[in-house]
KOLVEXFI-249073 format. One record per residue (C-alpha): residue in one letter; residue number from 1; x, y, z. Coordinates in steps of 0.05 Angstrom, whole numbers, plus 32768, in hexadecimal, padded with zeros to 4 digits. Each point is the difference from the previous one (the first is absolute). Example, Ala and Ser with C-alpha at 12.3 -4.5 7.8 and 13.67 -1.06 7.14 Angstrom:
<sites>
SITE, a, 1, 80F6, 7FA6, 809C
SITE, s, 2, 801B, 8045, 7FF3
</sites>
This chain:
<sites>
SITE, x, 1, 8141, 824E, 7EBB
SITE, x, 2, 7FC7, 8021, 8025
SITE, x, 3, 7FDC, 7FF2, 8040
SITE, x, 4, 7FC7, 802A, 8019
SITE, x, 5, 7FEE, 7FD2, 803A
SITE, x, 6, 803B, 800F, 802E
SITE, x, 7, 7FE3, 7FFF, 8047
SITE, x, 8, 801C, 8043, 8015
SITE, x, 9, 7FF0, 8022, 7FBE
SITE, x, 10, 7FBB, 7FE2, 8000
SITE, x, 11, 7FF3, 8019, 8047
SITE, x, 12, 801C, 8044, 7FEC
SITE, x, 13, 7FD0, 8006, 7FC6
SITE, x, 14, 7FC5, 7FE7, 8029
SITE, x, 15, 800F, 8024, 8040
SITE, x, 16, 8013, 8046, 7FEA
SITE, x, 17, 7FC0, 8016, 7FE0
SITE, x, 18, 8000, 8044, 8021
SITE, x, 19, 8044, 8013, 7FE4
SITE, x, 20, 7FE2, 8019, 7FC0
SITE, x, 21, 7FC4, 8020, 8022
SITE, x, 22, 801F, 8045, 8000
SITE, x, 23, 800B, 7FFD, 7FB5
SITE, x, 24, 7FC5, 8018, 7FD8
SITE, x, 25, 7FEB, 7FF9, 7FB8
SITE, x, 26, 8002, 803E, 7FD5
SITE, x, 27, 7FBE, 8024, 8001
SITE, x, 28, 7FE0, 8033, 7FD3
SITE, x, 29, 7FD1, 803A, 800E
SITE, x, 30, 7FE2, 7FFF, 8045
SITE, x, 31, 7FFD, 7FB5, 8009
SITE, x, 32, 8019, 7FE4, 8042
SITE, x, 33, 8041, 7FD9, 7FFD
SITE, x, 34, 7FF6, 7FB5, 8007
SITE, x, 35, 8033, 7FD1, 8022
SITE, x, 36, 802B, 7FD4, 7FD4
SITE, x, 37, 7FFC, 7FB5, 8007
SITE, x, 38, 8023, 7FEE, 8041
SITE, x, 39, 8041, 7FDB, 800D
SITE, x, 40, 8047, 8010, 7FEB
SITE, x, 41, 800A, 7FED, 7FB8
SITE, x, 42, 803F, 7FD7, 8008
SITE, x, 43, 801B, 7FDF, 7FC2
SITE, x, 44, 8006, 7FB4, 8005
SITE, x, 45, 8042, 7FDD, 800B
SITE, x, 46, 8027, 8001, 7FBF
SITE, x, 47, 8048, 8001, 7FE8
SITE, x, 48, 800B, 803B, 7FD2
SITE, x, 49, 8030, 8000, 7FC5
SITE, x, 50, 801F, 8039, 7FDB
SITE, x, 51, 7FE9, 800D, 7FB9
SITE, x, 52, 802B, 803C, 7FF0
SITE, x, 53, 804A, 8000, 7FF1
SITE, x, 54, 8029, 801B, 803A
SITE, x, 55, 8019, 8047, 7FFA
SITE, x, 56, 804B, 7FFD, 7FF1
SITE, x, 57, 8024, 8043, 8006
SITE, x, 58, 8044, 7FDF, 7FF3
SITE, x, 59, 801A, 7FEB, 7FBC
SITE, x, 60, 8020, 7FBB, 7FF9
SITE, x, 61, 8044, 8022, 8001
SITE, x, 62, 7FEF, 8025, 8040
SITE, x, 63, 7FE8, 7FBF, 8021
SITE, x, 64, 8043, 7FE1, 7FED
SITE, x, 65, 8026, 803B, 801E
SITE, x, 66, 7FDB, 7FF9, 8042
SITE, x, 67, 800C, 7FB5, 7FFF
SITE, x, 68, 804A, 800B, 7FF3
SITE, x, 69, 8004, 8033, 8039
SITE, x, 70, 7FDF, 7FCE, 802F
SITE, x, 71, 8031, 7FCA, 7FEB
SITE, x, 72, 803B, 8030, 800A
SITE, x, 73, 7FE7, 800F, 8046
SITE, x, 74, 8000, 7FB6, 8010
SITE, x, 75, 8043, 7FF3, 7FDE
SITE, x, 76, 8027, 803E, 8015
SITE, x, 77, 7FE0, 8019, 8040
SITE, x, 78, 7FDC, 7FC4, 801D
SITE, x, 79, 7FC7, 7FF7, 8032
SITE, x, 80, 8006, 7FF2, 804A
SITE, x, 81, 7FDF, 7FBF, 8016
SITE, x, 82, 7FFD, 8004, 804C
SITE, x, 83, 7FF3, 7FB6, 8008
SITE, x, 84, 8038, 7FCE, 8003
SITE, x, 85, 7FD6, 7FC7, 7FE4
SITE, x, 86, 7FF0, 802B, 7FC4
SITE, x, 87, 8048, 8014, 7FF7
SITE, x, 88, 8016, 7FB7, 8005
SITE, x, 89, 7FCE, 7FED, 7FC9
SITE, x, 90, 8018, 8038, 7FD2
SITE, x, 91, 8049, 7FEF, 800D
SITE, x, 92, 7FF0, 7FB8, 7FEE
SITE, x, 93, 7FE0, 801A, 7FC0
SITE, x, 94, 8041, 8021, 7FEC
SITE, x, 95, 7FF0, 8048, 8014
SITE, x, 96, 8037, 802C, 801D
SITE, x, 97, 7FFB, 800E, 804A
SITE, x, 98, 8027, 803D, 8018
SITE, x, 99, 802E, 7FFB, 803D
SITE, x, 100, 7FCB, 801F, 802D
SITE, x, 101, 7FD8, 7FBF, 7FF7
SITE, x, 102, 7FC0, 8023, 7FEA
SITE, x, 103, 800B, 8025, 7FBE
SITE, x, 104, 7FF2, 7FD1, 7FC6
SITE, x, 105, 800F, 800D, 7FB7
SITE, x, 106, 7FDC, 7FD8, 7FCA
SITE, x, 107, 8010, 7FF4, 7FB7
SITE, x, 108, 7FC8, 8014, 7FD2
SITE, x, 109, 8002, 7FBB, 7FE0
SITE, x, 110, 7FF1, 7FE0, 8043
SITE, x, 111, 7FC8, 8032, 800F
SITE, x, 112, 7FDE, 7FF6, 7FBC
SITE, x, 113, 8006, 7FB4, 8005
SITE, x, 114, 7FE0, 8000, 8044
SITE, x, 115, 7FC9, 8032, 7FEF
SITE, x, 116, 7FED, 7FD7, 7FC3
SITE, x, 117, 7FEE, 7FC5, 802D
SITE, x, 118, 7FC7, 8027, 8021
SITE, x, 119, 7FBB, 7FF4, 7FE2
SITE, x, 120, 7FDE, 803A, 7FDD
SITE, x, 121, 7FBB, 7FE9, 8015
SITE, x, 122, 7FE4, 7FD3, 8037
SITE, x, 123, 7FC6, 7FF7, 802F
SITE, x, 124, 7FF7, 8008, 804B
SITE, x, 125, 7FCE, 7FD0, 8021
SITE, x, 126, 7FE5, 8013, 8045
SITE, x, 127, 7FD9, 7FD3, 802F
SITE, x, 128, 7FC2, 800C, 7FD5
SITE, x, 129, 8013, 7FEA, 7FBA
SITE, x, 130, 7FC8, 802C, 7FE4
SITE, x, 131, 802B, 803C, 8015
SITE, x, 132, 803B, 7FE8, 7FD5
SITE, x, 133, 8022, 803B, 7FDD
SITE, x, 134, 802E, 8006, 7FC4
SITE, x, 135, 8040, 8029, 8004
SITE, x, 136, 8024, 8019, 7FC2
SITE, x, 137, 7FEF, 8007, 7FB7
SITE, x, 138, 7FC5, 802F, 7FF7
SITE, x, 139, 7FE1, 7FF0, 8044
SITE, x, 140, 7FF4, 8037, 8033
SITE, x, 141, 7FEF, 7FF4, 804A
SITE, x, 142, 7FF6, 8032, 8038
SITE, x, 143, 8011, 7FFE, 804A
SITE, x, 144, 7FE9, 8028, 803B
SITE, x, 145, 802E, 8030, 8025
SITE, x, 146, 8038, 7FDF, 8027
SITE, x, 147, 802C, 800F, 803C
SITE, x, 148, 7FEC, 8046, 8019
SITE, x, 149, 8008, 800A, 804B
SITE, x, 150, 7FC1, 802B, 8007
SITE, x, 151, 7FB7, 7FFB, 7FED
SITE, x, 152, 7FC8, 8032, 7FF8
SITE, x, 153, 7FB5, 8006, 7FF5
SITE, x, 154, 7FD1, 803B, 8004
SITE, x, 155, 7FE0, 7FE9, 8041
SITE, x, 156, 803E, 7FF0, 8029
SITE, x, 157, 8035, 802B, 7FDE
SITE, x, 158, 804A, 7FF0, 7FF6
SITE, x, 159, 801E, 7FCF, 8031
SITE, x, 160, 8035, 7FCA, 8009
SITE, x, 161, 7FED, 7FBF, 7FDF
SITE, x, 162, 7FE2, 7FC9, 802A
SITE, x, 163, 7FE3, 7FBA, 7FF6
SITE, x, 164, 7FB9, 8019, 7FFA
SITE, x, 165, 8011, 802E, 7FC7
SITE, x, 166, 802C, 7FCA, 7FE1
SITE, x, 167, 7FC6, 7FD0, 7FFF
SITE, x, 168, 7FD1, 8034, 7FE4
SITE, x, 169, 802F, 800E, 7FC7
SITE, x, 170, 8005, 7FB5, 7FF1
SITE, x, 171, 7FB4, 7FFE, 7FFE
SITE, x, 172, 7FFF, 8039, 7FCE
SITE, x, 173, 8034, 7FDD, 7FD5
SITE, x, 174, 7FD7, 7FC1, 8001
SITE, x, 175, 7FBF, 8025, 7FF2
SITE, x, 176, 8019, 8024, 7FC2
SITE, x, 177, 8008, 7FCF, 7FC6
SITE, x, 178, 802E, 8032, 7FDD
SITE, x, 179, 8035, 7FF2, 8036
SITE, x, 180, 8021, 7FC0, 7FE9
SITE, x, 181, 8036, 7FF3, 8034
SITE, x, 182, 801F, 801A, 8040
SITE, x, 183, 8044, 8022, 7FFE
SITE, x, 184, 800E, 8000, 804A
SITE, x, 185, 7FDF, 801A, 803F
SITE, x, 186, 7FCF, 8036, 7FE9
SITE, x, 187, 8012, 8023, 8040
SITE, x, 188, 8032, 7FEB, 8036
SITE, x, 189, 7FDA, 7FE4, 803C
SITE, x, 190, 802D, 8021, 8033
SITE, x, 191, 7FD8, 7FE9, 803C
SITE, x, 192, 8017, 7FB9, 7FF4
SITE, x, 193, 8046, 7FF1, 8019
SITE, x, 194, 8032, 7FFB, 7FC8
SITE, x, 195, 8017, 7FBA, 8015
SITE, x, 196, 7FBB, 7FE3, 7FF0
SITE, x, 197, 7FE4, 8036, 7FD2
SITE, x, 198, 800E, 7FD8, 7FC2
SITE, x, 199, 7FDA, 7FC5, 801C
SITE, x, 200, 7FC1, 8027, 8010
SITE, x, 201, 8005, 802A, 7FC1
SITE, x, 202, 8009, 7FC5, 7FD1
SITE, x, 203, 7FC9, 7FD9, 8024
SITE, x, 204, 7FD0, 803B, 7FF7
SITE, x, 205, 8013, 8006, 7FB6
SITE, x, 206, 7FF5, 7FB6, 7FF3
SITE, x, 207, 7FBD, 7FFC, 8024
SITE, x, 208, 7FE2, 8043, 7FEB
SITE, x, 209, 8015, 7FF8, 7FB8
SITE, x, 210, 800A, 7FC9, 7FCD
SITE, x, 211, 802B, 8029, 7FD0
SITE, x, 212, 804B, 7FFB, 7FF3
SITE, x, 213, 8029, 8014, 803D
SITE, x, 214, 8044, 8020, 800C
SITE, x, 215, 8035, 7FF2, 8034
SITE, x, 216, 8034, 8031, 8019
SITE, x, 217, 8049, 7FEF, 7FFB
SITE, x, 218, 8010, 801B, 8045
SITE, x, 219, 8025, 7FC7, 8021
SITE, x, 220, 8004, 7FB6, 7FF4
SITE, x, 221, 7FC9, 7FED, 8031
SITE, x, 222, 7FCD, 802F, 7FE3
SITE, x, 223, 8005, 7FE9, 7FB8
SITE, x, 224, 8005, 7FB7, 8012
SITE, x, 225, 7FC3, 8006, 802E
SITE, x, 226, 7FD9, 8025, 7FCA
SITE, x, 227, 800E, 7FCC, 7FCB
SITE, x, 228, 7FEC, 7FC8, 802E
SITE, x, 229, 7FC0, 8023, 8012
SITE, x, 230, 7FEE, 800A, 7FB7
SITE, x, 231, 800D, 7FB6, 7FF4
SITE, x, 232, 7FD5, 7FEA, 803B
SITE, x, 233, 7FC7, 802F, 7FEE
SITE, x, 234, 7FFD, 7FE0, 7FBB
SITE, x, 235, 8005, 7FBA, 801C
SITE, x, 236, 803D, 7FF0, 7FD6
SITE, x, 237, 803A, 7FD1, 8008
SITE, x, 238, 8047, 801B, 7FFF
SITE, x, 239, 8007, 7FE4, 7FB9
SITE, x, 240, 7FC1, 8020, 7FE7
SITE, x, 241, 8012, 8043, 801E
SITE, x, 242, 8044, 8000, 7FDD
SITE, x, 243, 7FE5, 7FEA, 7FBD
SITE, x, 244, 7FE4, 8045, 7FEF
SITE, x, 245, 7FFF, 8046, 801E
SITE, x, 246, 7FC8, 800E, 8031
SITE, x, 247, 8019, 8040, 8020
SITE, x, 248, 8039, 8031, 7FF9
SITE, x, 249, 8030, 8030, 8022
SITE, x, 250, 8018, 8044, 7FEB
SITE, x, 251, 8047, 8016, 8010
SITE, x, 252, 801A, 8046, 7FFC
SITE, x, 253, 8049, 8010, 7FF3
SITE, x, 254, 801C, 8035, 802F
SITE, x, 255, 8012, 8030, 7FC8
SITE, x, 256, 8033, 8012, 7FEB
SITE, x, 257, 801E, 7FBD, 7FEE
SITE, x, 258, 7FF1, 7FD6, 803D
SITE, x, 259, 7FD8, 7FC2, 8010
SITE, x, 260, 7FF9, 7FF4, 804B
SITE, x, 261, 8002, 7FC1, 802A
SITE, x, 262, 7FB6, 7FF2, 8011
SITE, x, 263, 7FE6, 800F, 7FBB
SITE, x, 264, 8033, 7FD2, 7FDF
SITE, x, 265, 7FF4, 7FCA, 8034
SITE, x, 266, 7FB5, 8002, 7FF5
SITE, x, 267, 8005, 8001, 7FB4
SITE, x, 268, 8030, 7FC5, 7FFF
SITE, x, 269, 7FD2, 7FD8, 802E
SITE, x, 270, 7FC4, 8011, 7FD5
SITE, x, 271, 801E, 7FEA, 7FBE
SITE, x, 272, 801B, 7FC0, 801E
SITE, x, 273, 7FB7, 7FEE, 800F
SITE, x, 274, 7FE9, 8015, 7FBB
SITE, x, 275, 7FDE, 8042, 8013
SITE, x, 276, 8001, 8042, 7FDB
SITE, x, 277, 802F, 8039, 800F
SITE, x, 278, 7FF9, 8049, 7FEB
SITE, x, 279, 8042, 8027, 8000
SITE, x, 280, 7FF1, 804A, 8008
SITE, x, 281, 8039, 8033, 8007
SITE, x, 282, 7FED, 803D, 8029
SITE, x, 283, 801C, 8033, 7FD0
SITE, x, 284, 7FE9, 8047, 800E
SITE, x, 285, 801E, 802B, 7FCA
SITE, x, 286, 8028, 8039, 801E
SITE, x, 287, 800B, 7FDC, 8043
SITE, x, 288, 800F, 7FB5, 7FFC
SITE, x, 289, 8009, 8001, 7FB4
SITE, x, 290, 801B, 8032, 7FCD
SITE, x, 291, 7FD7, 803E, 7FF3
SITE, x, 292, 7FF8, 7FED, 7FB6
SITE, x, 293, 7FCC, 7FCD, 7FEC
SITE, x, 294, 8031, 7FDA, 7FD4
SITE, x, 295, 8031, 7FF9, 803A
SITE, x, 296, 7FCA, 7FED, 8032
SITE, x, 297, 7FE4, 7FCA, 7FD2
SITE, x, 298, 8046, 7FE5, 7FF1
SITE, x, 299, 800D, 7FFA, 804B
SITE, x, 300, 7FBA, 7FE2, 800D
SITE, x, 301, 800D, 7FCD, 7FC9
SITE, x, 302, 8045, 7FED, 801C
SITE, x, 303, 7FE4, 7FF5, 8046
SITE, x, 304, 7FC4, 7FD9, 7FE7
SITE, x, 305, 8023, 7FD1, 7FD0
SITE, x, 306, 8038, 7FF4, 8033
SITE, x, 307, 7FCC, 7FE4, 802F
SITE, x, 308, 7FDF, 7FD9, 7FC9
SITE, x, 309, 8043, 7FE2, 7FEB
SITE, x, 310, 800F, 7FE9, 8046
SITE, x, 311, 7FBC, 7FDF, 8009
SITE, x, 312, 8001, 7FDF, 7FBC
SITE, x, 313, 8045, 7FE3, 8010
SITE, x, 314, 7FE2, 7FE2, 803F
SITE, x, 315, 7FBF, 7FE8, 7FE0
SITE, x, 316, 7FFF, 8002, 7FB4
SITE, x, 317, 7FBA, 800F, 7FE6
SITE, x, 318, 7FE6, 801E, 8041
SITE, x, 319, 7FC9, 8033, 7FF2
SITE, x, 320, 801C, 8047, 8004
SITE, x, 321, 7FE7, 8046, 7FF4
SITE, x, 322, 8026, 8040, 7FEF
SITE, x, 323, 7FE9, 8034, 8032
SITE, x, 324, 8000, 804A, 7FEF
SITE, x, 325, 7FF9, 8037, 8033
SITE, x, 326, 8028, 8039, 7FE1
SITE, x, 327, 7FE2, 8043, 800E
SITE, x, 328, 801E, 8043, 8010
SITE, x, 329, 8008, 8027, 8041
SITE, x, 330, 7FEC, 8047, 800D
SITE, x, 331, 8043, 8023, 7FF8
SITE, x, 332, 7FE9, 8036, 8030
SITE, x, 333, 7FF3, 7FD1, 803A
SITE, x, 334, 801B, 7FBB, 7FED
SITE, x, 335, 7FBA, 7FE2, 8009
SITE, x, 336, 7FEA, 7FCB, 7FCE
SITE, x, 337, 7FD1, 8018, 7FCA
SITE, x, 338, 7FCC, 7FD3, 7FDF
SITE, x, 339, 7FD3, 8003, 7FC4
SITE, x, 340, 8031, 802E, 7FDE
SITE, x, 341, 8010, 8005, 7FB6
SITE, x, 342, 8044, 7FE2, 8010
SITE, x, 343, 7FDF, 7FC5, 8024
SITE, x, 344, 7FD4, 7FF2, 7FC3
SITE, x, 345, 803C, 8001, 7FD1
SITE, x, 346, 802A, 7FD7, 8031
SITE, x, 347, 7FCB, 7FCA, 8001
SITE, x, 348, 7FFB, 7FFF, 7FB4
SITE, x, 349, 804B, 7FFA, 7FFB
SITE, x, 350, 8000, 7FCA, 8035
SITE, x, 351, 7FCD, 7FDA, 7FD7
SITE, x, 352, 802E, 8001, 7FC4
SITE, x, 353, 803A, 7FE6, 802B
SITE, x, 354, 7FD6, 7FC8, 801F
SITE, x, 355, 7FEA, 7FE9, 7FBB
SITE, x, 356, 8048, 8004, 7FE8
SITE, x, 357, 8012, 7FCB, 8034
SITE, x, 358, 7FC0, 7FD8, 7FF7
SITE, x, 359, 7FE7, 800E, 8046
SITE, x, 360, 7FBC, 8015, 801A
SITE, x, 361, 7FFB, 8047, 801B
SITE, x, 362, 7FE9, 8018, 8044
SITE, x, 363, 7FEE, 804A, 8009
SITE, x, 364, 7FD5, 8028, 8031
SITE, x, 365, 7FC4, 802E, 8007
SITE, x, 366, 801B, 8038, 802C
SITE, x, 367, 7FF3, 8046, 8019
SITE, x, 368, 801F, 8030, 8032
SITE, x, 369, 7FBF, 8020, 8016
SITE, x, 370, 7FF0, 8009, 804A
SITE, x, 371, 7FB5, 8007, 7FF6
SITE, x, 372, 7FC8, 7FE2, 7FD5
SITE, x, 373, 8004, 803C, 7FD2
SITE, x, 374, 800B, 800E, 7FB6
SITE, x, 375, 804B, 7FF4, 8007
SITE, x, 376, 7FF4, 7FB9, 8019
SITE, x, 377, 7FD4, 7FF4, 7FC3
SITE, x, 378, 802B, 801E, 7FCA
SITE, x, 379, 8040, 7FE1, 8019
SITE, x, 380, 7FDF, 7FBB, 8003
SITE, x, 381, 7FE2, 8008, 7FBB
SITE, x, 382, 8044, 8014, 7FE3
SITE, x, 383, 8021, 7FC6, 8025
SITE, x, 384, 7FCD, 7FCE, 7FE6
SITE, x, 385, 8005, 801B, 7FB9
SITE, x, 386, 804C, 7FFD, 8004
SITE, x, 387, 8002, 7FB7, 8017
SITE, x, 388, 7FC9, 7FE8, 7FD1
SITE, x, 389, 8020, 8022, 7FC4
SITE, x, 390, 8043, 7FE3, 8017
SITE, x, 391, 7FE4, 7FB9, 7FFA
SITE, x, 392, 8002, 7FF0, 804B
SITE, x, 393, 7FEB, 7FBA, 8012
SITE, x, 394, 7FF8, 800B, 804B
SITE, x, 395, 7FE8, 8044, 8019
SITE, x, 396, 8015, 8006, 8049
SITE, x, 397, 7FDC, 802F, 8031
SITE, x, 398, 7FC6, 8001, 7FD0
SITE, x, 399, 7FCE, 8017, 8035
SITE, x, 400, 8008, 8027, 8040
SITE, x, 401, 8045, 801F, 7FFC
SITE, x, 402, 8008, 8047, 801E
SITE, x, 403, 8038, 802E, 8018
SITE, x, 404, 8036, 7FDE, 7FD7
SITE, x, 405, 7FF0, 7FBD, 8020
SITE, x, 406, 7FFB, 8017, 8048
SITE, x, 407, 7FB5, 7FF7, 8005
SITE, x, 408, 7FCC, 7FCE, 7FEA
SITE, x, 409, 7FBE, 8024, 7FF6
SITE, x, 410, 7FBF, 7FD9, 8003
SITE, x, 411, 7FDD, 8032, 7FD4
SITE, x, 412, 803A, 8002, 7FCF
SITE, x, 413, 7FFA, 7FB4, 7FF8
SITE, x, 414, 7FB8, 800A, 7FE9
SITE, x, 415, 8011, 803B, 7FD3
SITE, x, 416, 803B, 7FDB, 7FE1
SITE, x, 417, 7FD6, 7FC2, 7FF3
SITE, x, 418, 7FD1, 802D, 7FD8
SITE, x, 419, 803D, 8016, 7FD8
SITE, x, 420, 8018, 7FB8, 7FF7
SITE, x, 421, 7FBC, 7FE9, 7FE9
SITE, x, 422, 8001, 8037, 7FCC
SITE, x, 423, 8046, 7FEC, 7FE9
SITE, x, 424, 7FE9, 7FB8, 7FFB
SITE, x, 425, 7FC4, 8015, 7FD6
SITE, x, 426, 802E, 802A, 7FD4
SITE, x, 427, 802B, 7FC2, 7FF5
SITE, x, 428, 7FC6, 7FD7, 7FE6
SITE, x, 429, 8000, 7FF0, 7FB5
SITE, x, 430, 7FD3, 8028, 7FD1
SITE, x, 431, 7FD2, 7FD6, 7FD5
SITE, x, 432, 7FF6, 8015, 7FB7
SITE, x, 433, 7FD0, 7FCB, 7FE9
SITE, x, 434, 7FC6, 8010, 7FD1
SITE, x, 435, 7FD0, 800B, 803A
SITE, x, 436, 8032, 8030, 8021
SITE, x, 437, 8004, 802B, 7FC1
SITE, x, 438, 7FB6, 800D, 800B
SITE, x, 439, 7FEE, 8010, 7FB8
SITE, x, 440, 7FB8, 7FE9, 800A
SITE, x, 441, 7FF9, 802E, 803C
SITE, x, 442, 801E, 803B, 7FDA
SITE, x, 443, 7FD0, 7FF1, 7FC7
SITE, x, 444, 7FC5, 7FFD, 8030
SITE, x, 445, 8010, 8041, 8024
SITE, x, 446, 8014, 8027, 7FC2
SITE, x, 447, 8012, 804A, 8002
SITE, x, 448, 7FC4, 8016, 802B
SITE, x, 449, 7FFA, 7FCD, 8038
SITE, x, 450, 8028, 7FEB, 803D
SITE, x, 451, 801E, 7FBE, 8017
SITE, x, 452, 7FE4, 7FFE, 8047
SITE, x, 453, 7FC2, 7FD9, 7FED
SITE, x, 454, 8018, 7FD6, 7FC5
SITE, x, 455, 8003, 7FB5, 8007
SITE, x, 456, 804C, 7FFE, 7FF9
SITE, x, 457, 8008, 802D, 803E
SITE, x, 458, 7FC9, 7FDD, 8028
SITE, x, 459, 8023, 7FBD, 7FF6
SITE, x, 460, 8043, 801A, 8019
SITE, x, 461, 7FF7, 803C, 802E
SITE, x, 462, 800B, 7FD9, 8041
SITE, x, 463, 8046, 7FEB, 7FEE
SITE, x, 464, 8014, 8031, 7FC8
SITE, x, 465, 8028, 802F, 802D
SITE, x, 466, 8027, 7FFC, 8040
SITE, x, 467, 7FD3, 800B, 803C
SITE, x, 468, 8023, 801C, 803D
SITE, x, 469, 7FF3, 7FEC, 8048
SITE, x, 470, 801D, 8040, 801E
SITE, x, 471, 7FFB, 8038, 7FCD
SITE, x, 472, 7FC2, 802C, 8004
SITE, x, 473, 7FE7, 8015, 7FBC
SITE, x, 474, 7FC5, 8029, 8019
SITE, x, 475, 7FF7, 8049, 7FED
SITE, x, 476, 800D, 8034, 8035
SITE, x, 477, 7FB8, 8006, 8018
SITE, x, 478, 7FF8, 7FB5, 8009
SITE, x, 479, 8043, 7FFA, 8022
SITE, x, 480, 7FF0, 803A, 8030
SITE, x, 481, 7FBB, 7FE4, 8010
SITE, x, 482, 801F, 7FBD, 8011
SITE, x, 483, 802D, 8021, 8034
SITE, x, 484, 803A, 801A, 7FD6
SITE, x, 485, 8029, 7FC3, 8013
SITE, x, 486, 8047, 8003, 7FE3
SITE, x, 487, 802A, 7FC5, 7FE9
SITE, x, 488, 8027, 7FF4, 8041
SITE, x, 489, 7FBF, 7FFC, 8028
SITE, x, 490, 7FE1, 7FD2, 7FCD
SITE, x, 491, 803E, 7FD5, 8003
SITE, x, 492, 7FFD, 7FFD, 804C
SITE, x, 493, 7FB8, 7FE7, 7FFC
SITE, x, 494, 8014, 7FC9, 7FCF
SITE, x, 495, 803B, 7FED, 802C
SITE, x, 496, 7FD5, 7FF9, 803E
SITE, x, 497, 7FC9, 7FD8, 7FDD
SITE, x, 498, 8033, 7FD0, 7FE1
SITE, x, 499, 801E, 7FF3, 8045
SITE, x, 500, 7FBD, 7FF9, 8023
SITE, x, 501, 7FE7, 7FCE, 7FCC
SITE, x, 502, 8041, 7FD9, 7FF8
SITE, x, 503, 8000, 7FB4, 7FFE
SITE, x, 504, 8043, 7FDC, 8001
SITE, x, 505, 800D, 7FCE, 7FC9
SITE, x, 506, 7FFA, 7FB7, 8014
SITE, x, 507, 803C, 7FD6, 8015
SITE, x, 508, 7FFD, 7FB4, 800C
SITE, x, 509, 7FFF, 7FEE, 804A
SITE, x, 510, 803E, 7FD4, 7FF9
SITE, x, 511, 8029, 8038, 7FE0
SITE, x, 512, 7FE7, 8033, 8034
SITE, x, 513, 8012, 7FD1, 8039
SITE, x, 514, 8046, 7FF3, 7FE4
SITE, x, 515, 800A, 804C, 7FF8
SITE, x, 516, 7FE9, 800F, 8046
SITE, x, 517, 802B, 7FC9, 801E
SITE, x, 518, 803E, 801A, 7FDC
SITE, x, 519, 7FF4, 8047, 8018
SITE, x, 520, 7FF6, 7FE9, 8047
SITE, x, 521, 803F, 7FD6, 7FFF
SITE, x, 522, 802B, 8037, 7FE2
SITE, x, 523, 7FE6, 8032, 8033
SITE, x, 524, 8012, 7FD0, 8038
SITE, x, 525, 8046, 7FFB, 7FE2
SITE, x, 526, 8006, 804C, 8001
SITE, x, 527, 7FF4, 8010, 7FB7
SITE, x, 528, 8037, 8028, 7FDF
SITE, x, 529, 803A, 801D, 8028
SITE, x, 530, 8000, 804B, 800C
SITE, x, 531, 8030, 8031, 801F
SITE, x, 532, 7FCE, 8018, 8034
</sites>
């Protein structure tokens, strides 16, 4: 499914003509460099699919050994469920609850029976059905960065997140067709009081974007309010909302071996209303998980499938995703490391385990860099290659993540979207029809000519190769003459022009009115309770 007429993307293409102005064509001899055609070359909305087989470092026997280790963790050690409703459900299901009232042990037969009820592939339908996305199988979708407390851009520097930056990041996510869904707040709008922050944040997300949204599982009121707002923005009845998933929540286990109260509460509420849940253990190898990859993936698997089993018991067939976040820590400082060889292998191993259980896989594009430098690029490239080769279905933090998740960078959003567009082009199928084999062109050119001017090239040159919107392919002289503008500065220019030309997607007046009335009422009621 493609759509090149999205309001925001259309405005972005029409209103950012100067973004490519600094990029020059290659020139020869003493000719003056000429500007390229203007406007960022954003690929149209599309849903990529993987062609290649996933990389599988584990043999079938090794997968079975990790599975067995995960089942032994659940049977012999158990997982703490710090939510009495969850414990009561698992006790009713026949699981063993330890005397402390929280530690739960599960038989592997129960776990496998429950996990088998989860669908391996499904769709998410936001308020704009043209932004429907597929999860699972060979589908791949990308999100923007989510949940950092800080934001940065070259003009204003690093600072605490606020609503203005939050809205700008939403505009960027809407403007880039390669961002398929939101995975949370792209930065925390700290200037909005936490009792009503979820109301303003979800309202902004639903009005500035028409893509799939996410709700945090951080208290009963927040997730219930978010689900209701998604329903109202789409103009749906309660029944229609519950018929299929329209949004999702992601819960993190508090590794090692613990699921906490608000995450479980939100996940249970979401599945009861038919919405998707991603269960993502926070397993940092060497800190919250064993220092060996095999041990870390075994623990990650145990924590993930324990959550899936609970939720499938409550709502059989609810859409679920196996979340993977296993990376290593710097053993000199204890700080998380990202884009490492171990992270790449951990994601590939996680992909094998997700497929073993028939579940879609969530992974992340990450880096630990503190500046828009080469480290931020190579760690993101390694992360992306790791998750794509792993067979990930949802790539979290696809654009904008910096400092191990502490900062959302405006320029990094733009840079990462260039990377994502290239990945999406890489994923496109290769045609080997008679015309593609180009025998007539080879015969025409022979051993003494060139292909630049032949008919075969002239018919195809505009779309034959990927055309970047950010990379500068000029030679040194042309680049220097154009101002020697480096990638971060070019990205800043694209960011500002996308924001300045942004047009919000349409929303029916009735739906907008219902959404605004709900937010006003919930604010009057006090929103969500806080401890300050």
